[in-house]
C-alpha positions as CSV (number, residue, x, y, z in Angstrom):
1,X,70.9,-2.6,137.8
2,X,69.7,-4.8,140.7
3,X,66.6,-6.9,140.3
4,X,66.1,-8.6,143.6
5,X,65.3,-7.5,147.2
6,X,68.6,-7.7,149.1
7,X,70.3,-8.2,145.8
8,X,74.0,-7.9,146.6
9,X,76.4,-10.8,147.3
10,X,78.4,-10.2,150.4
11,X,82.2,-10.3,150.0
12,X,84.8,-9.6,152.6
13,X,86.2,-6.1,152.3
14,X,89.8,-7.1,152.6
15,X,89.6,-9.5,149.7
16,X,87.8,-6.9,147.6
17,X,90.5,-4.3,148.2
18,X,93.2,-6.8,147.3
19,X,91.5,-7.6,144.0
20,X,90.5,-4.1,142.9
21,X,93.0,-3.5,140.2
22,X,92.8,-7.0,138.9
23,X,89.0,-6.7,138.5
24,X,89.1,-3.7,136.3
25,X,91.4,-5.3,133.8
26,X,89.5,-8.6,134.0
27,X,86.2,-7.0,133.2
28,X,87.5,-5.3,130.1
29,X,89.0,-8.5,128.9
30,X,85.8,-10.4,129.7
31,X,83.7,-8.1,127.6
32,X,86.0,-8.7,124.6
33,X,86.0,-12.5,125.1
34,X,82.2,-12.6,125.6
35,X,81.7,-10.7,122.4
36,X,83.7,-13.4,120.6
37,X,81.7,-16.2,122.3
38,X,78.1,-14.8,122.2
39,X,75.8,-15.0,119.2
40,X,72.5,-13.1,119.1
41,X,69.8,-13.7,116.6
42,X,66.2,-12.4,116.3
43,X,63.9,-14.9,114.7
44,X,61.1,-13.9,112.2
45,X,58.5,-14.2,115.0
46,X,60.4,-11.6,117.1
47,X,61.9,-14.0,119.7
48,X,65.6,-13.2,120.6
49,X,68.1,-16.0,120.9
50,X,71.4,-15.4,122.8
51,X,73.9,-18.2,122.7
52,X,77.1,-18.1,124.8
53,X,79.7,-20.9,124.3
54,X,81.4,-22.1,127.4
55,X,83.0,-25.5,126.7
56,X,84.4,-26.1,130.2
57,X,81.9,-28.9,130.9
58,X,79.5,-30.8,128.7
59,X,76.4,-29.1,130.0
60,X,74.3,-26.0,129.4
61,X,72.0,-23.7,131.3
62,X,69.2,-21.6,130.0
63,X,66.9,-18.8,130.9
64,X,63.6,-18.1,129.2
65,X,62.8,-14.4,130.1
66,X,59.2,-13.3,129.5
67,X,58.9,-9.5,129.7
68,X,55.7,-9.8,131.8
69,X,55.1,-10.4,135.5
70,X,52.6,-9.7,138.3
71,X,52.6,-6.0,137.3
72,X,50.9,-7.0,134.0
73,X,48.0,-8.8,135.6
74,X,44.8,-7.3,134.2
75,X,42.6,-5.2,136.5
76,X,40.6,-7.6,138.7
77,X,42.8,-10.5,137.9
78,X,45.8,-10.1,140.3
79,X,47.8,-13.3,140.5
80,X,47.2,-14.3,136.9
81,X,50.9,-14.2,135.8
82,X,51.9,-16.4,138.7
83,X,49.0,-18.8,137.9
84,X,50.2,-19.1,134.3
85,X,53.7,-19.9,135.5
86,X,52.2,-22.9,137.3
87,X,50.2,-23.8,134.2
88,X,53.4,-23.9,132.1
89,X,54.5,-27.1,134.0
90,X,51.3,-29.0,133.1
91,X,52.4,-30.0,129.7
92,X,51.2,-29.5,126.1
93,X,49.0,-31.2,123.5
94,X,51.9,-33.7,123.0
95,X,53.1,-34.3,126.6
96,X,51.0,-34.8,129.7
97,X,48.0,-36.4,128.0
98,X,46.9,-39.8,126.8
99,X,44.5,-38.4,124.2
100,X,44.5,-34.7,123.7
101,X,41.6,-34.7,121.3
102,X,39.3,-36.1,123.9
103,X,40.9,-34.1,126.7
104,X,40.3,-30.8,124.8
105,X,36.6,-31.5,124.7
106,X,36.6,-32.5,128.4
107,X,38.4,-29.2,129.3
108,X,35.9,-27.2,127.4
109,X,33.1,-28.8,129.5
110,X,35.1,-27.9,132.7
111,X,35.2,-24.3,131.6
112,X,31.5,-24.2,130.7
113,X,30.6,-25.7,134.1
114,X,32.9,-23.2,135.9
115,X,31.4,-20.3,134.0
116,X,27.9,-21.4,135.1
117,X,29.0,-21.7,138.7
118,X,30.6,-18.3,138.7
119,X,27.6,-16.6,137.1
120,X,25.3,-18.0,139.8
121,X,27.8,-17.2,142.6
122,X,28.2,-13.6,141.6
123,X,24.5,-12.7,141.3
124,X,23.8,-9.4,143.0
125,X,21.0,-10.8,145.0
126,X,23.1,-13.7,146.2
127,X,23.3,-17.3,144.8
128,X,20.7,-19.9,145.3
129,X,22.2,-22.4,147.7
130,X,20.8,-25.5,146.1
131,X,21.7,-24.3,142.6
132,X,25.3,-23.5,143.8
133,X,25.7,-26.9,145.2
134,X,24.5,-28.5,142.0
135,X,26.7,-26.3,139.8
136,X,29.7,-27.0,142.1
137,X,29.1,-30.7,141.7
138,X,29.0,-30.3,137.9
139,X,32.4,-28.6,138.0
140,X,33.9,-31.4,140.0
141,X,32.4,-34.1,137.8
142,X,33.7,-32.3,134.7
143,X,37.2,-32.0,136.3
144,X,37.1,-35.7,137.2
145,X,36.3,-36.6,133.6
146,X,39.1,-34.4,132.2
147,X,41.6,-35.8,134.7
148,X,41.2,-39.3,133.1
149,X,43.4,-38.1,130.2
150,X,46.1,-36.5,132.3
151,X,49.6,-38.0,132.7
152,X,50.6,-36.2,135.9
153,X,54.0,-34.4,136.0
154,X,55.1,-35.9,132.7
155,X,56.7,-32.7,131.5
156,X,59.0,-32.5,134.6
157,X,59.7,-36.2,134.7
158,X,60.8,-36.2,131.0
159,X,63.2,-33.3,131.7
160,X,64.6,-34.8,134.9
161,X,65.0,-38.3,133.4
162,X,67.2,-36.7,130.7
163,X,69.4,-34.9,133.2
164,X,67.6,-31.6,133.9
165,X,68.9,-30.1,137.2
166,X,67.6,-27.0,139.0
167,X,64.4,-27.1,137.1
168,X,62.3,-24.2,138.3
169,X,60.6,-20.9,137.4
170,X,59.9,-17.6,139.0
171,X,57.3,-15.0,138.6
172,X,58.5,-11.5,139.5
173,X,56.7,-8.2,139.4
174,X,58.4,-7.3,136.1
175,X,59.1,-10.7,134.5
176,X,58.6,-14.4,134.4
177,X,61.6,-16.7,134.1
178,X,62.0,-20.4,133.4
179,X,65.3,-22.2,133.9
180,X,67.3,-25.4,134.4
181,X,70.6,-27.0,133.4
182,X,71.1,-30.1,131.2
183,X,73.7,-32.2,129.4
184,X,74.7,-30.7,126.1
185,X,73.6,-33.7,124.2
186,X,70.0,-33.1,125.2
187,X,69.8,-29.7,123.6
188,X,67.2,-30.7,121.0
189,X,65.0,-32.4,123.6
190,X,65.2,-29.3,125.7
191,X,64.3,-27.1,122.7
192,X,61.3,-29.3,122.0
193,X,60.1,-29.2,125.6
194,X,60.7,-25.4,126.2
195,X,59.3,-24.2,122.9
196,X,56.3,-26.5,123.4
197,X,55.2,-25.0,126.6
198,X,55.7,-21.5,125.3
199,X,53.6,-22.1,122.1
200,X,51.3,-25.1,123.0
201,X,50.4,-24.8,126.6
202,X,47.2,-26.5,127.8
203,X,45.1,-25.3,130.7
204,X,45.3,-28.7,132.3
205,X,44.1,-29.1,135.9
206,X,43.7,-25.3,136.1
207,X,41.2,-25.1,139.0
208,X,43.1,-27.7,141.0
209,X,46.2,-25.6,140.6
210,X,44.3,-22.5,141.5
211,X,43.4,-24.1,144.8
212,X,47.1,-24.8,145.3
213,X,48.0,-21.1,144.8
214,X,45.2,-20.1,147.1
215,X,46.7,-22.3,149.8
216,X,50.1,-20.9,149.0
217,X,48.7,-17.4,149.7
218,X,47.2,-18.6,153.0
219,X,50.5,-20.1,154.1
220,X,52.9,-17.5,152.9
221,X,51.0,-14.2,153.5
222,X,47.8,-14.6,155.5
223,X,49.7,-16.7,158.2
224,X,52.9,-14.6,158.0
225,X,52.8,-11.3,159.8
226,X,56.0,-10.1,158.0
227,X,54.6,-10.8,154.6
228,X,51.3,-9.2,155.5
229,X,53.1,-6.1,156.6
230,X,55.0,-5.9,153.3
231,X,51.7,-6.4,151.3
232,X,50.0,-3.6,153.2
233,X,53.2,-1.4,153.0
234,X,53.2,-1.8,149.2
235,X,49.4,-1.1,148.9
236,X,49.9,2.1,151.0
237,X,53.0,3.4,149.3
238,X,51.4,3.1,145.8
239,X,48.0,4.6,145.0
240,X,47.9,4.2,141.2
241,X,50.7,1.9,140.0
242,X,50.3,-1.9,139.9
243,X,53.4,-2.2,142.2
244,X,50.9,-1.6,145.0
245,X,48.9,-4.8,144.3
246,X,49.4,-8.2,145.9
247,X,51.9,-10.1,143.8
248,X,50.4,-13.5,144.6
249,X,46.9,-12.0,144.1
250,X,44.1,-10.6,146.3
251,X,42.0,-13.5,147.6
252,X,38.7,-12.3,146.0
253,X,40.4,-11.9,142.6
254,X,42.7,-15.0,142.7
255,X,39.7,-17.2,143.6
256,X,37.9,-16.1,140.4
257,X,40.6,-16.4,137.8
258,X,39.6,-18.7,135.0
259,X,41.5,-20.9,132.5
260,X,40.1,-18.7,129.7
261,X,41.7,-15.6,131.3
262,X,45.0,-17.5,131.7
263,X,45.0,-18.4,128.0
264,X,44.2,-14.8,127.1
265,X,47.2,-13.7,129.2
266,X,49.3,-16.3,127.3
267,X,48.1,-15.0,123.9
268,X,49.0,-11.4,124.7
269,X,52.4,-11.8,126.5
270,X,53.9,-15.1,125.4
271,X,54.7,-13.9,121.9
272,X,58.1,-13.9,120.2
273,X,58.7,-10.2,120.5
274,X,58.3,-10.4,124.3
275,X,60.6,-13.4,124.9
276,X,64.4,-13.6,125.2
277,X,65.9,-17.1,125.2
278,X,69.5,-17.4,126.5
279,X,71.6,-20.6,126.4
280,X,75.0,-20.7,128.1
281,X,77.4,-23.7,128.1
282,X,79.0,-26.3,125.8
283,X,76.9,-25.2,122.8
284,X,78.3,-24.1,119.5
285,X,76.2,-21.4,117.9
286,X,76.8,-22.8,114.4
287,X,75.4,-26.2,115.4
288,X,72.7,-25.0,117.8
289,X,71.1,-22.3,115.8
290,X,69.4,-24.6,113.2
291,X,67.9,-26.6,116.1
292,X,66.8,-23.5,118.0
293,X,65.3,-21.9,114.9
294,X,63.4,-25.1,114.1
295,X,61.7,-25.3,117.5
296,X,61.4,-21.7,118.8
297,X,60.0,-20.5,115.5
298,X,56.8,-22.3,116.7
299,X,56.3,-19.5,119.3
300,X,53.5,-17.2,118.0
301,X,54.5,-13.9,116.5
302,X,52.8,-10.8,117.6
303,X,53.4,-7.1,118.5
304,X,55.3,-6.3,121.6
305,X,52.6,-5.7,124.3
306,X,52.1,-2.1,125.1
307,X,54.1,-0.8,128.1
308,X,52.3,0.3,131.2
309,X,51.3,4.0,131.0
310,X,50.2,4.5,134.6
311,X,52.6,6.8,136.5
312,X,52.5,6.8,140.3
313,X,51.7,10.4,141.3
314,X,54.0,12.3,143.5
315,X,53.5,11.6,147.2
316,X,52.8,14.7,149.3
317,X,52.3,13.4,152.8
318,X,53.9,10.8,155.0
319,X,51.9,7.5,155.3
320,X,52.0,5.1,158.2
321,X,50.9,1.5,158.5
322,X,50.8,-0.3,161.9
323,X,50.0,-4.0,162.5
324,X,49.6,-5.2,166.0
325,X,50.4,-8.9,166.2
326,X,51.9,-11.3,168.7
327,X,55.0,-11.8,166.6
328,X,58.5,-10.3,166.3
329,X,58.5,-6.5,165.8
330,X,59.9,-5.1,162.6
331,X,60.2,-1.7,161.1
332,X,60.3,-0.7,157.4
333,X,60.1,2.6,155.5
334,X,60.3,3.5,151.9
335,X,60.9,6.5,149.6
336,X,59.8,6.7,146.0
337,X,62.7,6.7,143.5
338,X,62.9,6.6,139.7
339,X,63.3,3.4,137.6
340,X,66.6,1.7,136.5
341,X,66.6,4.0,133.5
342,X,67.2,7.1,135.6
343,X,70.8,8.6,135.2
344,X,71.1,8.3,139.0
345,X,70.4,4.6,139.2
346,X,74.0,3.8,140.2
347,X,73.8,6.5,142.9
348,X,71.0,4.6,144.6
349,X,73.1,1.5,144.4
350,X,76.0,3.4,146.1
351,X,73.8,4.6,148.9
352,X,72.5,1.0,149.5
353,X,76.0,-0.4,149.4
354,X,77.4,2.1,151.9
355,X,74.4,1.6,154.2
356,X,74.1,-2.1,154.1
357,X,77.0,-4.1,152.6
358,X,78.6,-6.1,155.4
359,X,79.8,-5.4,158.8
360,X,81.5,-2.2,157.8
361,X,78.3,-0.7,156.6
362,X,76.8,2.3,158.4
363,X,73.5,0.7,159.4
364,X,75.3,-2.4,160.8
365,X,77.8,-0.3,162.7
366,X,75.2,2.2,163.9
367,X,72.2,0.0,164.9
368,X,73.6,-3.5,165.3
369,X,77.2,-3.1,166.6
370,X,77.3,0.2,168.5
371,X,73.8,0.9,169.8
372,X,72.9,-2.8,170.0
373,X,69.2,-2.1,169.3
374,X,68.7,-4.1,166.2
375,X,69.5,-7.7,165.0
376,X,69.4,-6.6,161.3
377,X,69.3,-3.2,159.7
378,X,69.6,-2.6,156.0
379,X,68.7,-0.1,153.3
380,X,68.0,-1.6,149.8
381,X,66.9,-0.5,146.4
382,X,65.0,-1.0,144.2
383,X,61.9,-2.5,145.8
384,X,59.4,-4.0,144.9
385,X,60.4,-4.0,141.2
386,X,62.9,-2.7,138.8
387,X,61.3,-1.8,135.6
388,X,59.2,1.1,136.8
389,X,59.7,3.8,139.4
390,X,60.1,2.0,142.7
391,X,61.2,2.5,146.4
392,X,64.3,2.8,148.4
393,X,63.5,0.7,151.5
394,X,64.9,0.6,155.0
395,X,64.4,-2.5,157.2
396,X,65.3,-3.2,160.8
397,X,64.5,-6.0,163.3
398,X,64.6,-4.6,166.9
399,X,66.3,-6.7,169.6
400,X,64.2,-7.7,172.6
401,X,63.3,-4.6,174.7
402,X,63.5,-2.2,171.8
403,X,60.6,-0.8,169.7
404,X,60.1,-0.2,166.0
405,X,60.0,3.6,166.7
406,X,63.6,3.3,168.0
407,X,64.6,1.8,164.6
408,X,62.8,4.7,162.9
409,X,64.7,7.3,164.8
410,X,68.0,5.7,164.4
411,X,67.6,5.2,160.7
412,X,66.5,8.8,160.2
413,X,69.7,9.9,161.9
414,X,71.8,7.8,159.5
415,X,69.8,9.3,156.6
416,X,70.5,12.8,157.8
417,X,74.2,12.1,157.7
418,X,74.0,11.4,153.9
419,X,72.1,14.7,153.5
420,X,74.4,16.9,155.5
421,X,77.9,15.5,154.9
422,X,79.8,13.7,152.1
423,X,80.5,10.0,152.4
424,X,84.2,9.2,152.7
425,X,86.6,8.5,149.9
426,X,87.1,5.0,151.3
427,X,83.3,4.2,151.3
428,X,82.8,5.2,147.7
429,X,85.9,3.4,146.6
430,X,84.7,0.2,148.4
431,X,81.3,0.5,146.7
432,X,83.0,0.6,143.2
433,X,85.3,-2.3,144.1
434,X,82.5,-4.5,145.5
435,X,80.3,-3.8,142.4
436,X,83.0,-5.0,140.1
437,X,83.7,-8.1,142.2
438,X,79.9,-8.9,142.5
439,X,79.6,-8.8,138.7
440,X,82.5,-11.2,138.2
441,X,81.0,-13.6,140.8
442,X,77.6,-13.4,139.2
443,X,79.1,-14.5,135.8
444,X,81.1,-17.4,137.3
445,X,78.5,-20.1,136.6
446,X,76.4,-20.8,133.5
447,X,73.0,-20.2,135.2
448,X,74.0,-16.9,136.7
449,X,75.4,-15.7,133.4
450,X,72.2,-16.8,131.5
451,X,70.0,-15.0,134.0
452,X,72.1,-11.8,133.7
453,X,72.3,-11.9,129.9
454,X,68.5,-12.4,129.6
455,X,67.7,-9.6,131.9
456,X,70.0,-7.0,130.2
457,X,69.1,-8.1,126.7
458,X,65.4,-7.6,127.6
459,X,65.7,-4.4,129.6
460,X,68.3,-2.6,127.3
461,X,68.0,-4.5,124.0
462,X,71.7,-5.3,124.3
463,X,73.4,-7.7,126.7
464,X,76.6,-5.6,126.6
465,X,74.9,-3.2,129.0
466,X,75.8,-5.8,131.7
467,X,79.3,-4.5,131.4
468,X,78.7,-0.9,130.4
469,X,76.9,-0.4,133.8
470,X,80.4,-0.2,135.3
471,X,81.0,3.1,133.5
472,X,78.1,4.6,135.3
473,X,79.3,3.1,138.6
474,X,82.8,4.7,138.1
475,X,81.2,8.1,137.5
476,X,79.3,8.2,140.9
477,X,80.7,11.0,143.1
478,X,80.3,12.0,146.8
479,X,78.4,15.0,145.6
480,X,75.9,12.8,143.6
481,X,75.2,10.8,146.8
482,X,74.5,13.9,148.9
483,X,72.4,15.5,146.1
484,X,70.2,12.4,145.6
485,X,69.8,11.9,149.4
486,X,68.4,15.4,149.7
487,X,66.1,14.9,146.8
488,X,64.5,11.6,147.8
489,X,64.8,11.1,151.6
490,X,62.0,13.6,152.5
491,X,59.3,13.0,155.1
492,X,56.6,13.8,152.5
493,X,58.0,11.1,150.3
494,X,58.0,8.5,153.0
495,X,55.8,5.5,153.9
496,X,56.4,3.8,157.2
497,X,55.2,0.5,158.4
498,X,55.8,-1.7,161.5
499,X,54.7,-4.6,163.5
500,X,54.0,-3.7,167.0
501,X,54.1,-6.7,169.2
502,X,50.8,-7.3,171.0
503,X,50.1,-9.8,173.8
504,X,48.5,-13.0,172.5
505,X,44.7,-13.0,172.9
506,X,43.5,-15.2,175.7
507,X,42.2,-18.6,174.5
508,X,38.6,-19.2,175.6
509,X,38.4,-21.8,178.4
510,X,36.5,-24.9,177.4
511,X,33.9,-26.3,179.7
512,X,35.5,-28.5,182.3
513,X,39.0,-27.6,181.1
514,X,41.8,-25.9,182.9
515,X,43.2,-22.5,182.0
């Protein structure tokens, strides 16, 4: 299973072939050794702890994996999961405040003032301008009062002062993850910090942070033709499922998200049954478990949130999106495919690998090296998410003098080859070898292993599936690849999108100025 766009690590083919036999034996041995070093425990509140002892250095890395991401944003509240990720760095009732009792009252006044402002602003007949100005001032005054109790960035500063490295978080479509590395003698401090922000988060400086995210949207999407294209591509490819919504949030919805809604999201999704906590490093389970149980038992219990029931309907007609912009041209197209649970998931990985993995890949040889019409050409899957049925996406950047439509025609020729003739024995062997080598590489450092264990424990209920996936890889045949290509790569199942370079609009001449 692959969880990121352009997910594979590139490894030189000659090195892969040399290590093929060694990889197979090493993985079998690794699974046995991991089983001896990994302890899994489900707490009474439903939270799953996974501890992997790696005593090579006196440090540990962790991943907190929340089984909720942008796809879980409630209707009309796109961007909420991402907003809450920001909120999780603002501290708790114990850290980030000089007097939480007073701050709590001040934050309630902020929310009441914002509710009044929003009610006036959303009146069907339109807001009263003077009343809006007065209500906006009331919000700002309430925020100023609440800010008096804030100790800015205290959560992050405490962690980094105690050796935290790589402190970060990521909101994906399917999940939200928090992670960093730390000296092993700071395990209890980490457990206090991390469990605190899971169980005791405070909507501190919420509207200030909402403005930050709004600016992030303006900078990363509204001002970026490539990101705008992908946002429109997603919205066109999906008509029902939430994979078609903006992951950072549609402007009109993001600008109206409230702290109350963020806390409702936390109450629903940040429950023990929806969280996997993985610790990898110089940590003995027998010594760590009492500490982890003490702190992570604070996370509220609750039922696992219901899974999404919306199913994207079958696409019956080709869709096309064109953006005309004075920027670099690009071409993308996507075909609907099943989720990672589908028996053919490894077949899609094989097609992606043969098309895109390195300089021996078909798209590189065909469009970049031989025809010299593209700077980059790749076919990747799954996109935009993994948990639900997604897309197999092709991407190409034309070289100067070449158009997106040339990319389309060249890609379609490569697709037809998959549909009409078997791939070679060498290509399928290289795919299997690279997959094994990629897995070994991904497990080489503590953080990579923590990320992988957390994802597989969440998605399959058993981290061992990280290794068992290789059984499915080994079973992929040339006939499977040809069959899947003919099932999925159909014009009626296709959404195309491209940027067509347009001449810059003329800048109006100012009076007395030169052109």
